[in-house]
C-alpha positions as CSV (number, residue, x, y, z in Angstrom):
1,X,-5.4,-27.0,-56.7
2,X,-3.0,-26.0,-53.9
3,X,-0.1,-28.1,-55.4
4,X,-0.8,-26.9,-58.9
5,X,-1.1,-23.2,-58.1
6,X,0.3,-22.5,-54.6
7,X,0.6,-18.8,-55.3
8,X,-3.1,-18.6,-55.8
9,X,-3.8,-20.1,-52.4
10,X,-1.4,-18.6,-49.9
11,X,-3.6,-19.6,-46.9
12,X,-3.4,-23.2,-47.9
13,X,-0.5,-25.6,-48.2
14,X,0.2,-29.4,-48.5
15,X,2.8,-31.1,-46.4
16,X,3.4,-34.8,-46.4
17,X,0.1,-35.3,-48.3
18,X,-1.8,-33.4,-45.5
19,X,-3.7,-30.2,-46.3
20,X,-3.2,-27.3,-44.0
21,X,-5.1,-24.0,-43.7
22,X,-3.6,-20.8,-42.2
23,X,-5.9,-19.5,-39.4
24,X,-4.6,-16.7,-37.3
25,X,-5.8,-16.5,-33.7
26,X,-6.5,-12.9,-32.8
27,X,-6.2,-13.6,-29.1
28,X,-2.6,-15.0,-29.5
29,X,-0.9,-11.7,-28.8
30,X,2.4,-13.5,-28.1
31,X,2.2,-15.3,-31.4
32,X,3.0,-18.7,-29.9
33,X,0.1,-20.5,-31.6
34,X,1.0,-22.5,-34.7
35,X,-1.2,-20.9,-37.4
36,X,-1.3,-23.8,-39.8
37,X,-4.2,-26.1,-38.9
38,X,-4.7,-29.6,-40.3
39,X,-7.7,-29.9,-42.6
40,X,-9.6,-33.0,-41.4
41,X,-11.4,-35.1,-44.1
42,X,-15.0,-36.1,-43.4
43,X,-14.0,-39.7,-42.8
44,X,-11.8,-38.7,-39.8
45,X,-13.8,-36.0,-38.2
46,X,-15.7,-38.3,-35.8
47,X,-12.4,-39.6,-34.4
48,X,-11.0,-36.1,-34.0
49,X,-14.1,-34.9,-32.2
50,X,-13.8,-37.9,-29.9
51,X,-10.2,-37.1,-29.2
52,X,-11.1,-33.5,-28.4
53,X,-14.1,-34.2,-26.2
54,X,-14.3,-37.9,-25.0
55,X,-10.7,-38.5,-24.0
56,X,-9.7,-38.0,-20.4
57,X,-7.4,-35.2,-21.5
58,X,-10.5,-33.4,-22.8
59,X,-12.7,-34.4,-19.8
60,X,-16.1,-34.2,-21.6
61,X,-16.0,-30.4,-21.3
62,X,-18.7,-28.2,-22.8
63,X,-19.3,-26.9,-26.3
64,X,-17.3,-23.7,-26.0
65,X,-14.2,-25.5,-24.6
66,X,-14.4,-28.3,-27.1
67,X,-14.6,-25.9,-30.1
68,X,-11.6,-24.0,-29.0
69,X,-9.7,-27.2,-28.3
70,X,-10.4,-28.2,-32.0
71,X,-9.3,-24.8,-33.2
72,X,-5.8,-25.3,-31.7
73,X,-4.9,-28.0,-34.3
74,X,-7.7,-28.6,-36.8
75,X,-9.9,-26.9,-39.4
76,X,-12.8,-27.9,-41.6
77,X,-15.8,-26.0,-42.8
78,X,-18.6,-26.1,-40.2
79,X,-16.3,-27.4,-37.5
80,X,-18.0,-25.4,-34.8
81,X,-21.5,-26.6,-35.8
82,X,-20.2,-30.2,-35.9
83,X,-18.7,-29.9,-32.5
84,X,-21.9,-28.4,-31.1
85,X,-23.9,-31.4,-32.4
86,X,-21.4,-33.9,-31.1
87,X,-21.4,-32.5,-27.6
88,X,-25.2,-32.2,-27.5
89,X,-25.5,-35.9,-28.5
90,X,-22.8,-37.2,-26.2
91,X,-24.4,-39.9,-24.1
92,X,-21.9,-39.5,-21.3
93,X,-22.6,-35.7,-21.0
94,X,-26.4,-36.4,-21.2
95,X,-26.1,-38.8,-18.3
96,X,-23.9,-36.6,-16.1
97,X,-24.6,-33.0,-16.8
98,X,-27.7,-31.0,-15.7
99,X,-29.4,-28.7,-18.1
100,X,-28.2,-25.1,-17.7
101,X,-31.6,-23.5,-18.0
102,X,-34.9,-23.2,-16.2
103,X,-36.6,-26.4,-15.1
104,X,-39.2,-27.7,-17.4
105,X,-42.9,-27.9,-16.6
106,X,-45.3,-25.1,-16.1
107,X,-47.9,-24.8,-13.2
108,X,-50.4,-27.7,-13.4
109,X,-54.1,-27.3,-14.3
110,X,-56.5,-26.2,-11.6
111,X,-58.5,-29.1,-10.1
112,X,-62.3,-28.5,-10.6
113,X,-63.8,-28.8,-7.1
114,X,-67.0,-27.0,-6.1
115,X,-67.9,-28.4,-2.6
116,X,-66.2,-30.0,0.4
117,X,-64.9,-33.6,0.3
118,X,-65.1,-34.0,-3.4
119,X,-61.3,-34.4,-3.5
120,X,-59.1,-35.3,-0.6
121,X,-55.4,-35.6,-0.2
122,X,-53.6,-38.0,2.1
123,X,-50.0,-38.2,3.2
124,X,-47.8,-39.8,5.8
125,X,-45.3,-37.9,8.0
126,X,-42.5,-39.9,9.6
127,X,-40.9,-41.8,10.9
128,X,-40.7,-39.6,14.0
129,X,-39.3,-40.6,17.4
130,X,-41.3,-43.3,19.1
131,X,-43.7,-41.3,21.4
132,X,-44.9,-42.3,24.8
133,X,-48.0,-43.7,23.1
134,X,-45.8,-45.8,20.8
135,X,-46.6,-43.7,17.7
136,X,-44.1,-43.0,15.0
137,X,-46.2,-41.6,12.1
138,X,-48.9,-39.0,11.4
139,X,-51.5,-39.7,8.8
140,X,-52.8,-36.3,7.4
141,X,-56.0,-36.2,5.5
142,X,-57.0,-32.9,3.9
143,X,-60.1,-31.8,2.1
144,X,-58.9,-30.0,-1.0
145,X,-61.9,-27.5,-1.1
146,X,-62.2,-26.4,2.5
147,X,-58.7,-27.3,3.7
148,X,-60.3,-29.2,6.6
149,X,-57.5,-31.4,8.0
150,X,-57.6,-34.6,10.1
151,X,-54.4,-35.8,11.9
152,X,-54.1,-39.4,13.1
153,X,-51.0,-40.7,14.9
154,X,-50.0,-44.2,14.0
155,X,-47.4,-46.7,15.4
156,X,-46.8,-48.2,11.9
157,X,-47.1,-46.9,8.4
158,X,-49.0,-49.9,7.0
159,X,-52.0,-50.0,4.7
160,X,-54.4,-51.7,7.2
161,X,-54.6,-48.9,9.8
162,X,-54.7,-46.2,7.0
163,X,-57.6,-47.9,5.3
164,X,-59.5,-48.3,8.5
165,X,-59.1,-44.7,9.5
166,X,-60.1,-43.3,6.0
167,X,-63.1,-45.6,5.8
168,X,-64.4,-45.1,9.4
169,X,-63.4,-41.4,10.0
170,X,-63.6,-39.9,6.5
171,X,-66.0,-41.9,4.3
172,X,-68.5,-42.6,7.1
173,X,-68.4,-39.1,8.6
174,X,-67.9,-36.7,5.7
175,X,-68.9,-38.9,2.8
176,X,-67.1,-40.7,0.0
177,X,-64.9,-38.4,-2.2
178,X,-64.7,-38.5,-5.9
179,X,-60.8,-38.5,-5.9
180,X,-58.0,-39.3,-3.5
181,X,-54.6,-37.8,-4.2
182,X,-51.5,-39.4,-2.7
183,X,-47.8,-39.9,-3.3
184,X,-46.3,-43.2,-4.5
185,X,-45.8,-44.8,-1.1
186,X,-46.4,-48.6,-1.0
187,X,-49.3,-48.0,1.4
188,X,-51.2,-46.2,-1.3
189,X,-50.0,-48.1,-4.3
190,X,-50.7,-51.5,-2.8
191,X,-53.6,-53.8,-3.5
192,X,-55.4,-53.1,-0.2
193,X,-55.8,-49.4,-0.8
194,X,-56.8,-49.9,-4.4
195,X,-59.4,-52.4,-3.4
196,X,-60.8,-49.8,-1.0
197,X,-61.0,-47.2,-3.8
198,X,-62.6,-49.8,-6.1
199,X,-65.2,-50.8,-3.5
200,X,-66.3,-47.1,-3.0
201,X,-65.8,-46.2,-6.7
202,X,-63.1,-43.6,-5.9
203,X,-60.5,-42.4,-8.4
204,X,-56.9,-42.6,-7.2
205,X,-54.4,-40.0,-8.4
206,X,-50.7,-40.4,-7.7
207,X,-48.3,-37.5,-7.7
208,X,-45.1,-37.7,-9.8
209,X,-42.1,-39.2,-8.2
210,X,-40.0,-36.7,-6.2
211,X,-42.5,-33.8,-6.8
212,X,-44.3,-33.3,-3.5
213,X,-45.6,-29.9,-4.7
214,X,-48.4,-31.9,-6.5
215,X,-49.8,-33.0,-3.2
216,X,-51.5,-30.1,-1.2
217,X,-51.1,-32.1,2.0
218,X,-47.3,-31.4,1.8
219,X,-48.0,-27.7,2.6
220,X,-50.1,-28.8,5.6
221,X,-47.2,-31.0,6.8
222,X,-44.9,-28.0,7.1
223,X,-47.4,-26.3,9.3
224,X,-47.8,-29.4,11.4
225,X,-44.1,-29.8,11.9
226,X,-43.7,-26.2,12.9
227,X,-46.5,-26.5,15.4
228,X,-45.1,-29.7,16.9
229,X,-41.7,-28.2,17.3
230,X,-43.2,-25.3,19.1
231,X,-44.5,-27.4,21.9
232,X,-42.3,-30.5,22.4
233,X,-39.3,-28.6,23.7
234,X,-36.5,-31.0,24.3
235,X,-38.6,-34.1,25.0
236,X,-39.3,-35.5,21.6
237,X,-41.3,-38.4,22.9
238,X,-44.2,-36.0,23.6
239,X,-44.7,-35.0,19.9
240,X,-48.2,-36.5,19.7
241,X,-49.5,-35.0,23.0
242,X,-50.7,-31.7,21.4
243,X,-51.7,-33.2,18.1
244,X,-55.5,-33.0,18.6
245,X,-55.1,-29.4,19.6
246,X,-52.9,-28.6,16.6
247,X,-55.5,-30.2,14.3
248,X,-58.2,-28.0,16.0
249,X,-56.1,-24.9,15.4
250,X,-55.7,-25.7,11.7
251,X,-59.4,-26.3,11.3
252,X,-60.4,-23.1,13.0
253,X,-57.8,-20.8,11.3
254,X,-58.8,-18.7,8.3
255,X,-57.1,-20.1,5.2
256,X,-55.6,-17.5,2.8
257,X,-56.7,-19.3,-0.3
258,X,-60.4,-19.8,0.7
259,X,-60.9,-16.7,2.9
260,X,-62.8,-18.8,5.5
261,X,-61.9,-21.3,8.2
262,X,-62.2,-25.0,7.2
263,X,-64.7,-25.5,10.0
264,X,-67.0,-22.7,8.8
265,X,-67.0,-24.0,5.2
266,X,-68.0,-27.5,6.4
267,X,-70.4,-26.6,9.2
268,X,-71.6,-23.1,8.5
269,X,-70.4,-21.9,11.9
270,X,-67.2,-21.4,13.8
271,X,-66.2,-24.1,16.3
272,X,-66.1,-23.1,20.0
273,X,-63.1,-23.9,22.0
274,X,-64.8,-23.3,25.4
275,X,-68.4,-23.8,26.6
276,X,-69.0,-20.2,27.6
277,X,-68.5,-19.0,24.1
278,X,-72.0,-20.3,23.2
279,X,-73.4,-17.4,25.3
280,X,-71.8,-14.8,23.1
281,X,-74.2,-12.8,20.8
282,X,-74.4,-14.2,17.2
283,X,-72.9,-12.1,14.5
284,X,-76.0,-11.9,12.3
285,X,-78.7,-11.6,15.0
286,X,-79.0,-10.7,18.7
287,X,-81.8,-13.2,19.1
288,X,-81.0,-16.9,19.7
289,X,-83.4,-18.8,17.5
290,X,-85.6,-21.5,18.9
291,X,-84.7,-25.0,18.0
292,X,-88.3,-25.4,16.7
293,X,-87.7,-22.7,14.1
294,X,-86.9,-24.6,10.9
295,X,-87.2,-21.6,8.6
296,X,-84.2,-19.9,10.2
297,X,-81.9,-22.9,9.5
298,X,-83.3,-23.4,6.0
299,X,-82.4,-19.8,5.1
300,X,-78.9,-20.3,6.4
301,X,-78.5,-23.5,4.3
302,X,-79.2,-21.4,1.2
303,X,-76.5,-19.0,2.2
304,X,-74.0,-21.9,2.6
305,X,-74.2,-22.5,-1.2
306,X,-73.3,-18.9,-1.8
307,X,-70.3,-19.4,0.5
308,X,-69.2,-22.4,-1.7
309,X,-69.4,-20.2,-4.7
310,X,-67.3,-17.5,-3.0
311,X,-64.7,-20.1,-1.9
312,X,-64.5,-21.4,-5.5
313,X,-63.8,-17.9,-6.7
314,X,-61.2,-17.4,-4.0
315,X,-59.5,-20.7,-4.9
316,X,-59.4,-19.7,-8.6
317,X,-57.8,-16.4,-7.7
318,X,-55.2,-18.1,-5.4
319,X,-54.4,-20.6,-8.2
320,X,-53.9,-17.8,-10.7
321,X,-51.6,-15.9,-8.3
322,X,-49.5,-19.1,-7.7
323,X,-49.3,-19.9,-11.4
324,X,-48.0,-16.4,-12.2
325,X,-45.2,-16.7,-9.7
326,X,-44.4,-20.4,-10.4
327,X,-44.2,-19.9,-14.2
328,X,-41.7,-17.1,-13.9
329,X,-39.1,-19.8,-13.0
330,X,-40.2,-22.5,-15.4
331,X,-40.3,-23.1,-19.1
332,X,-42.9,-25.0,-21.2
333,X,-41.9,-28.5,-22.4
334,X,-43.8,-31.3,-24.0
335,X,-42.9,-34.9,-24.7
336,X,-44.7,-37.5,-26.8
337,X,-45.1,-41.2,-26.3
338,X,-42.1,-43.1,-27.6
339,X,-39.7,-40.2,-27.3
340,X,-36.4,-40.8,-25.7
341,X,-35.6,-38.6,-22.6
342,X,-33.2,-38.6,-19.7
343,X,-34.6,-38.9,-16.2
344,X,-32.9,-37.6,-13.2
345,X,-31.3,-40.4,-11.3
346,X,-32.1,-40.5,-7.5
347,X,-29.6,-42.8,-5.8
348,X,-28.3,-43.1,-2.2
349,X,-24.7,-43.5,-1.1
350,X,-23.8,-46.9,0.3
351,X,-20.5,-46.9,2.3
352,X,-20.6,-50.7,2.6
353,X,-20.3,-51.0,-1.2
354,X,-17.9,-48.1,-1.6
355,X,-20.6,-46.3,-3.6
356,X,-21.1,-42.6,-3.6
357,X,-24.3,-41.1,-4.9
358,X,-22.4,-37.9,-5.8
359,X,-20.3,-39.9,-8.3
360,X,-23.3,-41.8,-9.8
361,X,-24.7,-40.7,-13.2
362,X,-27.2,-37.8,-12.7
363,X,-29.5,-39.0,-15.4
364,X,-30.6,-42.3,-17.0
365,X,-31.9,-42.9,-20.5
366,X,-35.6,-43.9,-20.7
367,X,-38.6,-43.6,-22.9
368,X,-42.0,-41.8,-22.6
369,X,-44.6,-44.5,-22.2
370,X,-47.7,-42.3,-21.7
371,X,-48.4,-38.6,-21.4
372,X,-50.8,-38.2,-18.5
373,X,-50.8,-34.4,-18.6
374,X,-48.4,-31.6,-19.3
375,X,-46.9,-32.1,-15.8
376,X,-47.0,-35.9,-15.6
377,X,-45.4,-38.6,-17.8
378,X,-45.3,-42.3,-17.3
379,X,-41.8,-43.7,-18.2
380,X,-40.2,-47.0,-19.0
381,X,-36.5,-47.8,-19.2
382,X,-34.7,-48.9,-22.4
383,X,-35.4,-52.6,-21.4
384,X,-39.2,-51.9,-21.1
385,X,-39.5,-51.9,-17.3
386,X,-42.0,-49.3,-16.0
387,X,-40.6,-46.5,-14.0
388,X,-43.8,-44.8,-12.8
389,X,-45.0,-41.2,-13.2
390,X,-42.5,-38.3,-13.3
391,X,-42.7,-34.5,-13.5
392,X,-41.0,-32.8,-16.5
393,X,-38.6,-30.9,-14.1
394,X,-36.8,-34.2,-13.7
395,X,-36.6,-34.9,-17.4
396,X,-34.5,-33.6,-20.2
397,X,-34.7,-34.4,-24.0
398,X,-32.2,-36.6,-25.8
399,X,-29.6,-34.9,-28.0
400,X,-30.9,-33.3,-31.2
401,X,-31.1,-35.4,-34.3
402,X,-29.0,-34.2,-37.3
403,X,-31.0,-32.1,-39.8
404,X,-30.8,-32.7,-43.6
405,X,-28.6,-29.5,-43.8
406,X,-26.2,-31.1,-41.3
407,X,-26.0,-34.3,-43.3
408,X,-25.5,-32.6,-46.7
409,X,-23.1,-29.9,-45.5
410,X,-19.5,-29.9,-46.4
411,X,-19.8,-32.6,-49.1
412,X,-16.9,-30.8,-50.9
413,X,-14.2,-28.6,-49.5
414,X,-14.1,-25.3,-51.3
415,X,-10.8,-23.5,-51.4
416,X,-11.3,-19.8,-51.6
417,X,-8.3,-17.7,-52.8
418,X,-7.1,-15.1,-50.4
419,X,-8.0,-11.4,-50.9
420,X,-5.6,-9.3,-53.0
421,X,-3.9,-7.8,-49.9
422,X,-3.3,-11.2,-48.5
423,X,-1.8,-12.3,-51.9
424,X,0.6,-9.5,-51.8
425,X,1.6,-10.1,-48.3
426,X,2.2,-13.8,-49.0
């Protein structure tokens, strides 16, 4: 059409069997930009997109820059949409670029707990400097309901001492919980710990990799570290000296979420830190009841159940407050089994191998193996090896698949004549 009636198509021309389209750049005030752009046939568009995005002179830059690089020399209908799809599907970009939007994954569901020691959380702190007592680690066990915390210093972070402490000082003192929540440390993932849980019929819940927020003990760890720093001064070998006292302080301090001290929720009374405190008048009565008065204590046991109900309400209110704040900076996402995603790549630098973690790919391609919940997904790599459980904040979807409209678009190039004023100016 252009060769047969060139006057009807002043914005089009053919030169050396190449079709050109006249496109004026309104930003080119100096008029240095060549206005005739080569019209790329469909069979060559993939190569042109690669040259304008994948080549080192294009540097895998983003959608905006890739589109404008194309516009410098090329034209075809739907070029911007094709460039957008190409960049979004680029495997190199998916592996190396973070998402420029809010992290995925809303606040998790509230755990249904109605009394102390139904659910406990465990975590290890360390390694710390070797203390005078040869300890390097702290095992923290926390009751999810009452926030009652036990701190146990340990020389080694092995499964044997952990199992012994939990069995002797938790199970045999406070009772066996329904669920134990822990991270993915080998001490908790190992056969010995799983055998303990199987023996006592306890469910094990493991938090997603690199998401300590899922383990409530992590918040206690911050309090413990702050307290230890407050007393060790410059002698770090004494970090375990005040550990029993720090544990007592945590157990006798009112918790904001429950409204009570952990000791009061467990025992129905506040713990005394000195013997003469037992001579103080009681809050509810000026009379010290006789030991032989069973009715007094029975009435108090009935009140304890009301305290549990109040704590449950307070925990629900605290959960709702936290959820409102957390969800302001998150977006809902959902993945299905079999879906391809990109997982954040956590690697360490190794100077001996001339390897820098900063230059390693930021994401690796993998597949959703199982959806545990809206905030936990079990993954496998493309070779079928399991990668554990991950939080959606460390996942991003694979590039979008082409739609039928994308596949059917631009089957034929339509040459529109220029408007009348453009005809006359030509």
